[in-house]
PQR file of N, CA, C, O and H, with PARSE charges and radii, in Angstrom:
ATOM      1  N   MET A   1     -50.423  91.029 -37.963 -0.4000 1.5000
ATOM      2  CA  MET A   1     -50.026  92.590 -37.432 -0.0000 2.0000
ATOM      3  C   MET A   1     -48.735  92.591 -36.990  0.5500 1.7000
ATOM      4  O   MET A   1     -48.583  93.394 -36.069 -0.5500 1.4000
ATOM      5  N   ARG A   2     -47.904  92.092 -37.248 -0.4000 1.5000
ATOM      6  CA  ARG A   2     -46.223  92.121 -36.671 -0.0000 2.0000
ATOM      7  C   ARG A   2     -45.302  91.753 -38.313  0.5500 1.7000
ATOM      8  O   ARG A   2     -44.115  91.838 -38.627 -0.5500 1.4000
ATOM      9  H   ARG A   2     -48.027  91.440 -37.996  0.4000 1.0000
ATOM     10  N   MET A   3     -46.370  91.393 -38.952 -0.4000 1.5000
ATOM     11  CA  MET A   3     -45.560  91.272 -40.348 -0.0000 2.0000
ATOM     12  C   MET A   3     -45.910  92.549 -41.057  0.5500 1.7000
ATOM     13  O   MET A   3     -45.349  92.521 -42.152 -0.5500 1.4000
ATOM     14  H   MET A   3     -47.335  91.325 -38.697  0.4000 1.0000
ATOM     15  N   PHE A   4     -46.496  93.495 -40.925 -0.4000 1.5000
ATOM     16  CA  PHE A   4     -46.912  94.620 -41.266 -0.0000 2.0000
ATOM     17  C   PHE A   4     -46.096  95.566 -40.623  0.5500 1.7000
ATOM     18  O   PHE A   4     -45.386  96.366 -41.233 -0.5500 1.4000
ATOM     19  H   PHE A   4     -46.952  93.518 -40.035  0.4000 1.0000
ATOM     20  N   LEU A   5     -46.216  95.463 -38.989 -0.4000 1.5000
ATOM     21  CA  LEU A   5     -45.694  95.980 -38.890 -0.0000 2.0000
ATOM     22  C   LEU A   5     -43.490  96.478 -38.890  0.5500 1.7000
ATOM     23  O   LEU A   5     -42.777  97.478 -38.960 -0.5500 1.4000
ATOM     24  H   LEU A   5     -46.792  94.814 -38.493  0.4000 1.0000
ATOM     25  N   GLY A   6     -43.339  94.820 -38.747 -0.4000 1.5000
ATOM     26  CA  GLY A   6     -42.617  94.524 -39.459 -0.0000 2.0000
ATOM     27  C   GLY A   6     -41.562  95.652 -40.743  0.5500 1.7000
ATOM     28  O   GLY A   6     -40.582  96.362 -40.971 -0.5500 1.4000
ATOM     29  H   GLY A   6     -43.918  94.008 -38.690  0.4000 1.0000
ATOM     30  N   MET A   7     -42.702  95.064 -41.157 -0.4000 1.5000
ATOM     31  CA  MET A   7     -42.490  96.145 -43.020 -0.0000 2.0000
ATOM     32  C   MET A   7     -42.127  97.703 -42.978  0.5500 1.7000
ATOM     33  O   MET A   7     -41.370  98.306 -43.739 -0.5500 1.4000
ATOM     34  H   MET A   7     -43.497  94.487 -40.971  0.4000 1.0000
ATOM     35  N   ILE A   8     -43.131  98.385 -41.494 -0.4000 1.5000
ATOM     36  CA  ILE A   8     -42.789  99.533 -41.307 -0.0000 2.0000
ATOM     37  C   ILE A   8     -41.829 100.042 -40.843  0.5500 1.7000
ATOM     38  O   ILE A   8     -41.461 101.154 -41.222 -0.5500 1.4000
ATOM     39  H   ILE A   8     -43.746  97.895 -40.876  0.4000 1.0000
ATOM     40  N   LEU A   9     -41.271  99.437 -40.026 -0.4000 1.5000
ATOM     41  CA  LEU A   9     -40.073  99.610 -39.221 -0.0000 2.0000
ATOM     42  C   LEU A   9     -38.889  99.087 -39.953  0.5500 1.7000
ATOM     43  O   LEU A   9     -37.808  99.267 -39.393 -0.5500 1.4000
ATOM     44  H   LEU A   9     -41.570  98.534 -39.718  0.4000 1.0000
ATOM     45  N   GLY A  10     -38.888  98.390 -41.258 -0.4000 1.5000
ATOM     46  CA  GLY A  10     -38.249  98.074 -41.926 -0.0000 2.0000
ATOM     47  C   GLY A  10     -37.832  98.912 -42.884  0.5500 1.7000
ATOM     48  O   GLY A  10     -36.661  99.034 -43.241 -0.5500 1.4000
ATOM     49  H   GLY A  10     -39.766  98.244 -41.713  0.4000 1.0000
ATOM     50  N   ALA A  11     -39.142  99.740 -43.489 -0.4000 1.5000
ATOM     51  CA  ALA A  11     -38.820 100.643 -44.320 -0.0000 2.0000
ATOM     52  C   ALA A  11     -38.150 102.367 -43.551  0.5500 1.7000
ATOM     53  O   ALA A  11     -37.314 103.085 -44.101 -0.5500 1.4000
ATOM     54  H   ALA A  11     -40.094  99.641 -43.199  0.4000 1.0000
ATOM     55  N   LEU A  12     -38.581 102.543 -42.690 -0.4000 1.5000
ATOM     56  CA  LEU A  12     -38.422 103.337 -41.806 -0.0000 2.0000
ATOM     57  C   LEU A  12     -36.736 103.054 -41.376  0.5500 1.7000
ATOM     58  O   LEU A  12     -35.918 103.973 -41.326 -0.5500 1.4000
ATOM     59  H   LEU A  12     -39.260 101.960 -42.243  0.4000 1.0000
ATOM     60  N   LEU A  13     -36.531 102.175 -41.197 -0.4000 1.5000
ATOM     61  CA  LEU A  13     -35.141 102.007 -40.738 -0.0000 2.0000
ATOM     62  C   LEU A  13     -34.161 102.399 -41.996  0.5500 1.7000
ATOM     63  O   LEU A  13     -33.229 103.199 -41.915 -0.5500 1.4000
ATOM     64  H   LEU A  13     -37.195 101.428 -41.237  0.4000 1.0000
ATOM     65  N   LEU A  14     -34.615 101.564 -43.364 -0.4000 1.5000
ATOM     66  CA  LEU A  14     -34.111 101.274 -44.617 -0.0000 2.0000
ATOM     67  C   LEU A  14     -33.930 103.342 -44.591  0.5500 1.7000
ATOM     68  O   LEU A  14     -32.985 103.981 -44.130 -0.5500 1.4000
ATOM     69  H   LEU A  14     -35.372 100.914 -43.430  0.4000 1.0000
ATOM     70  N   ALA A  15     -34.935 103.771 -45.118 -0.4000 1.5000
ATOM     71  CA  ALA A  15     -34.801 105.329 -44.706 -0.0000 2.0000
ATOM     72  C   ALA A  15     -33.946 106.388 -44.339  0.5500 1.7000
ATOM     73  O   ALA A  15     -33.253 107.264 -44.856 -0.5500 1.4000
ATOM     74  H   ALA A  15     -35.704 103.252 -45.493  0.4000 1.0000
ATOM     75  N   CYS A  16     -34.417 105.767 -42.769 -0.4000 1.5000
ATOM     76  CA  CYS A  16     -32.806 106.761 -42.152 -0.0000 2.0000
ATOM     77  C   CYS A  16     -31.476 106.165 -42.392  0.5500 1.7000
ATOM     78  O   CYS A  16     -30.416 106.787 -42.477 -0.5500 1.4000
ATOM     79  H   CYS A  16     -34.980 105.055 -42.349  0.4000 1.0000
ATOM     80  N   SER A  17     -31.665 104.784 -42.502 -0.4000 1.5000
ATOM     81  CA  SER A  17     -30.145 104.984 -42.467 -0.0000 2.0000
ATOM     82  C   SER A  17     -29.226 105.035 -44.279  0.5500 1.7000
ATOM     83  O   SER A  17     -28.043 104.991 -44.617 -0.5500 1.4000
ATOM     84  H   SER A  17     -32.526 104.279 -42.433  0.4000 1.0000
ATOM     85  N   VAL A  18     -30.542 105.146 -45.032 -0.4000 1.5000
ATOM     86  CA  VAL A  18     -29.860 106.179 -46.301 -0.0000 2.0000
ATOM     87  C   VAL A  18     -29.506 107.222 -46.213  0.5500 1.7000
ATOM     88  O   VAL A  18     -28.547 107.552 -46.911 -0.5500 1.4000
ATOM     89  H   VAL A  18     -31.503 105.182 -44.757  0.4000 1.0000
ATOM     90  N   TYR A  19     -30.395 108.628 -44.922 -0.4000 1.5000
ATOM     91  CA  TYR A  19     -30.274 109.466 -45.143 -0.0000 2.0000
ATOM     92  C   TYR A  19     -29.014 110.244 -44.602  0.5500 1.7000
ATOM     93  O   TYR A  19     -28.395 111.258 -44.926 -0.5500 1.4000
ATOM     94  H   TYR A  19     -31.174 108.360 -44.355  0.4000 1.0000
ATOM     95  N   VAL A  20     -28.885 108.689 -43.019 -0.4000 1.5000
ATOM     96  CA  VAL A  20     -27.744 109.467 -42.213 -0.0000 2.0000
ATOM     97  C   VAL A  20     -26.344 108.629 -43.449  0.5500 1.7000
ATOM     98  O   VAL A  20     -25.255 109.113 -43.140 -0.5500 1.4000
ATOM     99  H   VAL A  20     -29.387 107.866 -42.755  0.4000 1.0000
ATOM    100  N   TYR A  21     -26.226 107.810 -44.389 -0.4000 1.5000
ATOM    101  CA  TYR A  21     -25.098 107.379 -44.913 -0.0000 2.0000
ATOM    102  C   TYR A  21     -25.206 108.969 -46.470  0.5500 1.7000
ATOM    103  O   TYR A  21     -24.113 109.092 -47.023 -0.5500 1.4000
ATOM    104  H   TYR A  21     -27.110 107.417 -44.639  0.4000 1.0000
ATOM    105  N   ASP A  22     -25.717 109.424 -46.726 -0.4000 1.5000
ATOM    106  CA  ASP A  22     -25.954 110.333 -48.040 -0.0000 2.0000
ATOM    107  C   ASP A  22     -25.518 111.707 -46.873  0.5500 1.7000
ATOM    108  O   ASP A  22     -24.835 112.633 -47.312 -0.5500 1.4000
ATOM    109  H   ASP A  22     -26.605 109.324 -46.277  0.4000 1.0000
ATOM    110  N   SER A  23     -25.971 111.712 -45.437 -0.4000 1.5000
ATOM    111  CA  SER A  23     -25.080 113.211 -45.419 -0.0000 2.0000
ATOM    112  C   SER A  23     -23.846 113.377 -44.802  0.5500 1.7000
ATOM    113  O   SER A  23     -23.298 114.390 -44.369 -0.5500 1.4000
ATOM    114  H   SER A  23     -26.526 110.961 -45.081  0.4000 1.0000
ATOM    115  N   MET A  24     -23.334 111.650 -44.851 -0.4000 1.5000
ATOM    116  CA  MET A  24     -21.822 112.402 -44.800 -0.0000 2.0000
ATOM    117  C   MET A  24     -21.192 111.855 -46.060  0.5500 1.7000
ATOM    118  O   MET A  24     -19.989 111.608 -46.147 -0.5500 1.4000
ATOM    119  H   MET A  24     -23.779 110.827 -45.203  0.4000 1.0000
ATOM    120  N   GLN A  25     -21.924 111.709 -46.870 -0.4000 1.5000
ATOM    121  CA  GLN A  25     -21.106 112.157 -48.393 -0.0000 2.0000
ATOM    122  C   GLN A  25     -20.765 113.274 -49.036  0.5500 1.7000
ATOM    123  O   GLN A  25     -21.613 114.151 -48.868 -0.5500 1.4000
ATOM    124  H   GLN A  25     -22.901 111.910 -46.800  0.4000 1.0000
ATOM    125  N   THR A  26     -19.880 113.593 -49.695 -0.4000 1.5000
ATOM    126  CA  THR A  26     -20.198 114.897 -50.435 -0.0000 2.0000
ATOM    127  C   THR A  26     -20.402 115.323 -51.168  0.5500 1.7000
ATOM    128  O   THR A  26     -20.466 114.464 -52.048 -0.5500 1.4000
ATOM    129  H   THR A  26     -19.192 112.881 -49.832  0.4000 1.0000
ATOM    130  N   SER A  27     -20.679 116.590 -51.704 -0.4000 1.5000
ATOM    131  CA  SER A  27     -21.615 116.673 -53.020 -0.0000 2.0000
ATOM    132  C   SER A  27     -21.096 117.090 -54.267  0.5500 1.7000
ATOM    133  O   SER A  27     -19.939 117.505 -54.348 -0.5500 1.4000
ATOM    134  H   SER A  27     -20.628 117.287 -50.989  0.4000 1.0000
ATOM    135  N   SER A  28     -21.955 117.007 -55.387 -0.4000 1.5000
ATOM    136  CA  SER A  28     -20.367 116.929 -56.553 -0.0000 2.0000
ATOM    137  C   SER A  28     -20.486 118.058 -56.925  0.5500 1.7000
ATOM    138  O   SER A  28     -19.840 118.377 -57.923 -0.5500 1.4000
ATOM    139  H   SER A  28     -22.894 116.671 -55.322  0.4000 1.0000
ATOM    140  N   VAL A  29     -21.320 119.035 -56.287 -0.4000 1.5000
ATOM    141  CA  VAL A  29     -21.223 120.234 -57.178 -0.0000 2.0000
ATOM    142  C   VAL A  29     -20.160 121.407 -56.141  0.5500 1.7000
ATOM    143  O   VAL A  29     -19.872 122.558 -56.468 -0.5500 1.4000
ATOM    144  H   VAL A  29     -21.844 118.775 -55.476  0.4000 1.0000
ATOM    145  N   ALA A  30     -19.735 120.698 -54.870 -0.4000 1.5000
ATOM    146  CA  ALA A  30     -18.863 121.031 -53.824 -0.0000 2.0000
ATOM    147  C   ALA A  30     -17.159 120.882 -54.682  0.5500 1.7000
ATOM    148  O   ALA A  30     -16.509 121.905 -54.895 -0.5500 1.4000
ATOM    149  H   ALA A  30     -19.969 119.763 -54.604  0.4000 1.0000
ATOM    150  N   ASN A  31     -16.609 119.441 -55.107 -0.4000 1.5000
ATOM    151  CA  ASN A  31     -15.713 119.408 -55.302 -0.0000 2.0000
ATOM    152  C   ASN A  31     -15.980 118.837 -56.733  0.5500 1.7000
ATOM    153  O   ASN A  31     -15.204 117.894 -56.891 -0.5500 1.4000
ATOM    154  H   ASN A  31     -17.137 118.610 -54.933  0.4000 1.0000
ATOM    155  N   GLY A  32     -16.624 118.990 -57.647 -0.4000 1.5000
ATOM    156  CA  GLY A  32     -16.516 118.945 -58.961 -0.0000 2.0000
ATOM    157  C   GLY A  32     -16.446 117.330 -59.347  0.5500 1.7000
ATOM    158  O   GLY A  32     -17.237 116.527 -58.854 -0.5500 1.4000
ATOM    159  H   GLY A  32     -17.254 119.755 -57.519  0.4000 1.0000
ATOM    160  N   GLU A  33     -15.174 116.863 -60.498 -0.4000 1.5000
ATOM    161  CA  GLU A  33     -15.250 115.815 -60.597 -0.0000 2.0000
ATOM    162  C   GLU A  33     -14.834 114.658 -59.572  0.5500 1.7000
ATOM    163  O   GLU A  33     -15.085 113.457 -59.673 -0.5500 1.4000
ATOM    164  H   GLU A  33     -14.531 117.516 -60.899  0.4000 1.0000
ATOM    165  N   VAL A  34     -14.205 115.256 -58.660 -0.4000 1.5000
ATOM    166  CA  VAL A  34     -13.795 114.052 -57.717 -0.0000 2.0000
ATOM    167  C   VAL A  34     -15.000 113.543 -57.082  0.5500 1.7000
ATOM    168  O   VAL A  34     -14.807 112.329 -57.021 -0.5500 1.4000
ATOM    169  H   VAL A  34     -14.001 116.231 -58.577  0.4000 1.0000
ATOM    170  N   ALA A  35     -16.091 113.791 -56.597 -0.4000 1.5000
ATOM    171  CA  ALA A  35     -16.499 113.438 -56.240 -0.0000 2.0000
ATOM    172  C   ALA A  35     -18.034 112.408 -56.860  0.5500 1.7000
ATOM    173  O   ALA A  35     -18.877 111.735 -56.269 -0.5500 1.4000
ATOM    174  H   ALA A  35     -16.247 114.778 -56.646  0.4000 1.0000
ATOM    175  N   THR A  36     -17.869 112.641 -57.850 -0.4000 1.5000
ATOM    176  CA  THR A  36     -18.514 111.426 -58.598 -0.0000 2.0000
ATOM    177  C   THR A  36     -18.874 109.763 -58.354  0.5500 1.7000
ATOM    178  O   THR A  36     -19.624 108.962 -58.912 -0.5500 1.4000
ATOM    179  H   THR A  36     -17.183 113.188 -58.331  0.4000 1.0000
ATOM    180  N   THR A  37     -17.701 109.689 -56.948 -0.4000 1.5000
ATOM    181  CA  THR A  37     -17.303 108.301 -56.354 -0.0000 2.0000
ATOM    182  C   THR A  37     -18.493 108.712 -55.668  0.5500 1.7000
ATOM    183  O   THR A  37     -19.555 108.089 -55.658 -0.5500 1.4000
ATOM    184  H   THR A  37     -17.092 110.340 -56.495  0.4000 1.0000
ATOM    185  N   ASN A  38     -18.270 109.707 -55.147 -0.4000 1.5000
ATOM    186  CA  ASN A  38     -19.142 110.289 -53.946 -0.0000 2.0000
ATOM    187  C   ASN A  38     -20.135 110.253 -53.772  0.5500 1.7000
ATOM    188  O   ASN A  38     -20.580 110.342 -52.627 -0.5500 1.4000
ATOM    189  H   ASN A  38     -17.408 110.213 -55.155  0.4000 1.0000
ATOM    190  N   ARG A  39     -21.076 110.075 -55.074 -0.4000 1.5000
ATOM    191  CA  ARG A  39     -22.579 110.927 -55.057 -0.0000 2.0000
ATOM    192  C   ARG A  39     -23.676 110.014 -53.846  0.5500 1.7000
ATOM    193  O   ARG A  39     -23.324 109.068 -53.141 -0.5500 1.4000
ATOM    194  H   ARG A  39     -20.715 110.003 -56.004  0.4000 1.0000
ATOM    195  N   THR A  40     -25.019 110.639 -53.901 -0.4000 1.5000
ATOM    196  CA  THR A  40     -25.429 110.688 -52.861 -0.0000 2.0000
ATOM    197  C   THR A  40     -26.831 109.591 -53.461  0.5500 1.7000
ATOM    198  O   THR A  40     -27.628 109.739 -54.387 -0.5500 1.4000
ATOM    199  H   THR A  40     -25.306 111.408 -54.473  0.4000 1.0000
ATOM    200  N   ILE A  41     -26.680 108.698 -52.631 -0.4000 1.5000
ATOM    201  CA  ILE A  41     -28.094 107.833 -53.106 -0.0000 2.0000
ATOM    202  C   ILE A  41     -29.172 108.703 -53.790  0.5500 1.7000
ATOM    203  O   ILE A  41     -29.215 108.902 -55.004 -0.5500 1.4000
ATOM    204  H   ILE A  41     -26.033 108.578 -51.879  0.4000 1.0000
ATOM    205  N   VAL A  42     -30.247 109.320 -52.658 -0.4000 1.5000
ATOM    206  CA  VAL A  42     -31.209 110.041 -52.925 -0.0000 2.0000
ATOM    207  C   VAL A  42     -30.971 111.507 -53.164  0.5500 1.7000
ATOM    208  O   VAL A  42     -29.878 111.716 -52.638 -0.5500 1.4000
ATOM    209  H   VAL A  42     -30.211 109.159 -51.672  0.4000 1.0000
ATOM    210  N   ASN A  43     -31.369 112.523 -53.629 -0.4000 1.5000
ATOM    211  CA  ASN A  43     -32.144 113.772 -54.074 -0.0000 2.0000
ATOM    212  C   ASN A  43     -32.653 113.976 -53.248  0.5500 1.7000
ATOM    213  O   ASN A  43     -33.627 113.224 -53.289 -0.5500 1.4000
ATOM    214  H   ASN A  43     -32.257 112.354 -54.057  0.4000 1.0000
ATOM    215  N   TRP A  44     -32.719 114.831 -51.964 -0.4000 1.5000
ATOM    216  CA  TRP A  44     -33.111 114.989 -50.923 -0.0000 2.0000
ATOM    217  C   TRP A  44     -34.157 116.468 -51.285  0.5500 1.7000
ATOM    218  O   TRP A  44     -35.206 116.638 -50.664 -0.5500 1.4000
ATOM    219  H   TRP A  44     -31.927 115.442 -51.931  0.4000 1.0000
ATOM    220  N   ASP A  45     -33.778 117.252 -52.142 -0.4000 1.5000
ATOM    221  CA  ASP A  45     -34.663 118.199 -52.563 -0.0000 2.0000
ATOM    222  C   ASP A  45     -35.424 117.991 -53.420  0.5500 1.7000
ATOM    223  O   ASP A  45     -36.120 118.941 -53.779 -0.5500 1.4000
ATOM    224  H   ASP A  45     -32.925 117.114 -52.646  0.4000 1.0000
ATOM    225  N   VAL A  46     -35.627 116.426 -54.211 -0.4000 1.5000
ATOM    226  CA  VAL A  46     -36.872 116.451 -55.180 -0.0000 2.0000
ATOM    227  C   VAL A  46     -37.610 115.210 -54.126  0.5500 1.7000
ATOM    228  O   VAL A  46     -38.696 114.717 -54.430 -0.5500 1.4000
ATOM    229  H   VAL A  46     -35.061 115.655 -53.920  0.4000 1.0000
ATOM    230  N   ALA A  47     -37.043 114.903 -53.180 -0.4000 1.5000
ATOM    231  CA  ALA A  47     -37.774 113.951 -51.877 -0.0000 2.0000
ATOM    232  C   ALA A  47     -38.660 114.764 -50.998  0.5500 1.7000
ATOM    233  O   ALA A  47     -39.667 114.255 -50.504 -0.5500 1.4000
ATOM    234  H   ALA A  47     -36.161 115.304 -52.933  0.4000 1.0000
ATOM    235  N   LYS A  48     -38.324 116.035 -50.775 -0.4000 1.5000
ATOM    236  CA  LYS A  48     -38.671 116.573 -49.419 -0.0000 2.0000
ATOM    237  C   LYS A  48     -39.991 117.490 -50.542  0.5500 1.7000
ATOM    238  O   LYS A  48     -41.034 117.797 -49.964 -0.5500 1.4000
ATOM    239  H   LYS A  48     -37.507 116.449 -51.176  0.4000 1.0000
ATOM    240  N   ALA A  49     -39.888 117.789 -51.760 -0.4000 1.5000
ATOM    241  CA  ALA A  49     -40.752 118.649 -52.459 -0.0000 2.0000
ATOM    242  C   ALA A  49     -42.272 117.340 -52.786  0.5500 1.7000
ATOM    243  O   ALA A  49     -43.477 117.589 -52.826 -0.5500 1.4000
ATOM    244  H   ALA A  49     -39.042 117.540 -52.229  0.4000 1.0000
ATOM    245  N   ASP A  50     -41.519 115.938 -52.975 -0.4000 1.5000
ATOM    246  CA  ASP A  50     -42.009 115.055 -53.250 -0.0000 2.0000
ATOM    247  C   ASP A  50     -43.506 114.957 -52.114  0.5500 1.7000
ATOM    248  O   ASP A  50     -44.734 115.028 -52.173 -0.5500 1.4000
ATOM    249  H   ASP A  50     -40.540 115.736 -52.942  0.4000 1.0000
ATOM    250  N   TRP A  51     -42.392 114.746 -51.115 -0.4000 1.5000
ATOM    251  CA  TRP A  51     -43.019 114.719 -49.841 -0.0000 2.0000
ATOM    252  C   TRP A  51     -44.180 115.799 -49.140  0.5500 1.7000
ATOM    253  O   TRP A  51     -45.238 115.461 -48.608 -0.5500 1.4000
ATOM    254  H   TRP A  51     -41.395 114.688 -51.068  0.4000 1.0000
ATOM    255  N   GLU A  52     -43.634 117.235 -49.313 -0.4000 1.5000
ATOM    256  CA  GLU A  52     -45.196 117.968 -49.399 -0.0000 2.0000
ATOM    257  C   GLU A  52     -45.829 117.972 -50.468  0.5500 1.7000
ATOM    258  O   GLU A  52     -46.999 118.346 -50.375 -0.5500 1.4000
ATOM    259  H   GLU A  52     -42.775 117.510 -49.744  0.4000 1.0000
ATOM    260  N   ALA A  53     -45.500 117.712 -51.364 -0.4000 1.5000
ATOM    261  CA  ALA A  53     -47.048 117.847 -52.286 -0.0000 2.0000
ATOM    262  C   ALA A  53     -47.479 116.554 -52.008  0.5500 1.7000
ATOM    263  O   ALA A  53     -48.677 116.598 -52.290 -0.5500 1.4000
ATOM    264  H   ALA A  53     -44.550 117.408 -51.439  0.4000 1.0000
ATOM    265  N   LEU A  54     -47.241 115.513 -51.653 -0.4000 1.5000
ATOM    266  CA  LEU A  54     -48.229 114.502 -51.380 -0.0000 2.0000
ATOM    267  C   LEU A  54     -49.118 114.585 -50.285  0.5500 1.7000
ATOM    268  O   LEU A  54     -50.214 114.023 -50.284 -0.5500 1.4000
ATOM    269  H   LEU A  54     -46.268 115.478 -51.424  0.4000 1.0000
ATOM    270  N   ARG A  55     -48.447 115.637 -48.848 -0.4000 1.5000
ATOM    271  CA  ARG A  55     -49.250 115.790 -47.304 -0.0000 2.0000
ATOM    272  C   ARG A  55     -50.268 116.713 -47.957  0.5500 1.7000
ATOM    273  O   ARG A  55     -51.473 116.463 -47.933 -0.5500 1.4000
ATOM    274  H   ARG A  55     -47.558 116.094 -48.849  0.4000 1.0000
ATOM    275  N   ASP A  56     -49.559 118.175 -48.750 -0.4000 1.5000
ATOM    276  CA  ASP A  56     -50.949 118.992 -49.187 -0.0000 2.0000
ATOM    277  C   ASP A  56     -51.685 119.028 -49.496  0.5500 1.7000
ATOM    278  O   ASP A  56     -52.557 119.882 -49.331 -0.5500 1.4000
ATOM    279  H   ASP A  56     -48.580 118.378 -48.770  0.4000 1.0000
ATOM    280  N   ARG A  57     -51.680 117.302 -50.626 -0.4000 1.5000
ATOM    281  CA  ARG A  57     -52.789 116.658 -51.299 -0.0000 2.0000
ATOM    282  C   ARG A  57     -53.373 116.198 -50.509  0.5500 1.7000
ATOM    283  O   ARG A  57     -54.566 116.479 -50.621 -0.5500 1.4000
ATOM    284  H   ARG A  57     -50.972 116.609 -50.760  0.4000 1.0000
ATOM    285  N   ALA A  58     -53.074 115.380 -49.424 -0.4000 1.5000
ATOM    286  CA  ALA A  58     -53.832 114.105 -48.562 -0.0000 2.0000
ATOM    287  C   ALA A  58     -54.417 115.203 -47.693  0.5500 1.7000
ATOM    288  O   ALA A  58     -55.455 114.826 -47.151 -0.5500 1.4000
ATOM    289  H   ALA A  58     -52.105 115.151 -49.333  0.4000 1.0000
ATOM    290  N   HIS A  59     -53.934 116.919 -47.284 -0.4000 1.5000
ATOM    291  CA  HIS A  59     -54.784 117.395 -46.411 -0.0000 2.0000
ATOM    292  C   HIS A  59     -55.957 118.163 -47.437  0.5500 1.7000
ATOM    293  O   HIS A  59     -57.106 118.274 -47.009 -0.5500 1.4000
ATOM    294  H   HIS A  59     -53.090 117.226 -47.725  0.4000 1.0000
ATOM    295  N   LYS A  60     -55.750 118.465 -48.232 -0.4000 1.5000
ATOM    296  CA  LYS A  60     -56.792 118.611 -49.000 -0.0000 2.0000
ATOM    297  C   LYS A  60     -57.458 117.611 -49.719  0.5500 1.7000
ATOM    298  O   LYS A  60     -58.229 118.146 -50.515 -0.5500 1.4000
ATOM    299  H   LYS A  60     -54.816 118.375 -48.579  0.4000 1.0000
ATOM    300  N   ASP A  61     -57.490 116.513 -49.776 -0.4000 1.5000
ATOM    301  CA  ASP A  61     -58.294 115.388 -49.412 -0.0000 2.0000
ATOM    302  C   ASP A  61     -59.055 115.181 -48.061  0.5500 1.7000
ATOM    303  O   ASP A  61     -60.228 114.950 -48.352 -0.5500 1.4000
ATOM    304  H   ASP A  61     -56.863 116.078 -49.129  0.4000 1.0000
ATOM    305  N   TRP A  62     -58.875 115.166 -46.676 -0.4000 1.5000
ATOM    306  CA  TRP A  62     -58.702 115.097 -46.007 -0.0000 2.0000
ATOM    307  C   TRP A  62     -59.944 116.402 -45.372  0.5500 1.7000
ATOM    308  O   TRP A  62     -60.400 116.297 -44.234 -0.5500 1.4000
ATOM    309  H   TRP A  62     -57.922 115.353 -46.439  0.4000 1.0000
ATOM    310  N   VAL A  63     -60.280 117.365 -46.147 -0.4000 1.5000
ATOM    311  CA  VAL A  63     -60.698 118.562 -45.799 -0.0000 2.0000
ATOM    312  C   VAL A  63     -61.771 118.570 -46.611  0.5500 1.7000
ATOM    313  O   VAL A  63     -62.833 119.008 -46.169 -0.5500 1.4000
ATOM    314  H   VAL A  63     -59.910 117.451 -47.072  0.4000 1.0000
ATOM    315  N   ARG A  64     -61.663 117.980 -48.237 -0.4000 1.5000
ATOM    316  CA  ARG A  64     -63.374 118.060 -48.777 -0.0000 2.0000
ATOM    317  C   ARG A  64     -63.768 116.659 -48.592  0.5500 1.7000
ATOM    318  O   ARG A  64     -64.922 116.538 -49.004 -0.5500 1.4000
ATOM    319  H   ARG A  64     -60.800 117.624 -48.596  0.4000 1.0000
ATOM    320  N   ILE A  65     -63.296 115.527 -48.139 -0.4000 1.5000
ATOM    321  CA  ILE A  65     -64.393 114.576 -47.716 -0.0000 2.0000
ATOM    322  C   ILE A  65     -64.705 114.708 -45.873  0.5500 1.7000
ATOM    323  O   ILE A  65     -65.544 114.180 -45.144 -0.5500 1.4000
ATOM    324  H   ILE A  65     -62.359 115.625 -47.804  0.4000 1.0000
ATOM    325  N   SER A  66     -63.990 115.322 -45.712 -0.4000 1.5000
ATOM    326  CA  SER A  66     -64.958 115.415 -43.715 -0.0000 2.0000
ATOM    327  C   SER A  66     -66.033 116.873 -44.268  0.5500 1.7000
ATOM    328  O   SER A  66     -67.008 117.155 -43.572 -0.5500 1.4000
ATOM    329  H   SER A  66     -63.308 115.751 -46.305  0.4000 1.0000
ATOM    330  N   SER A  67     -65.794 117.514 -45.257 -0.4000 1.5000
ATOM    331  CA  SER A  67     -66.732 118.489 -45.499 -0.0000 2.0000
ATOM    332  C   SER A  67     -68.564 118.746 -45.701  0.5500 1.7000
ATOM    333  O   SER A  67     -69.444 119.603 -45.629 -0.5500 1.4000
ATOM    334  H   SER A  67     -65.002 117.285 -45.822  0.4000 1.0000
ATOM    335  N   LYS A  68     -68.236 116.880 -46.082 -0.4000 1.5000
ATOM    336  CA  LYS A  68     -69.144 115.883 -46.898 -0.0000 2.0000
ATOM    337  C   LYS A  68     -70.326 116.095 -45.270  0.5500 1.7000
ATOM    338  O   LYS A  68     -71.399 115.495 -45.204 -0.5500 1.4000
ATOM    339  H   LYS A  68     -67.521 116.183 -46.140  0.4000 1.0000
TER
END
C-alpha cells in the first residue's frame, strides 16, 4: 500500500514541479525566435482539454452504470 501511495504522491509532485517550471518560462509566441531555448515542457491548453474530456467521459460512464 505504501508503494502505491508513494507512486501517486511522486506523480503529483512531478506534475506540480513541471507546472511551476513552465509557469516561469517565457512563451515562444510572446517573444518570437528568442524564446525557442525557453520553451515550456507541457502544452497546458492541450492537457486541460484532455483532462476535461476524460472527466466528462468518466461522469457519463458513471451515470450510465449507476442508472442500471
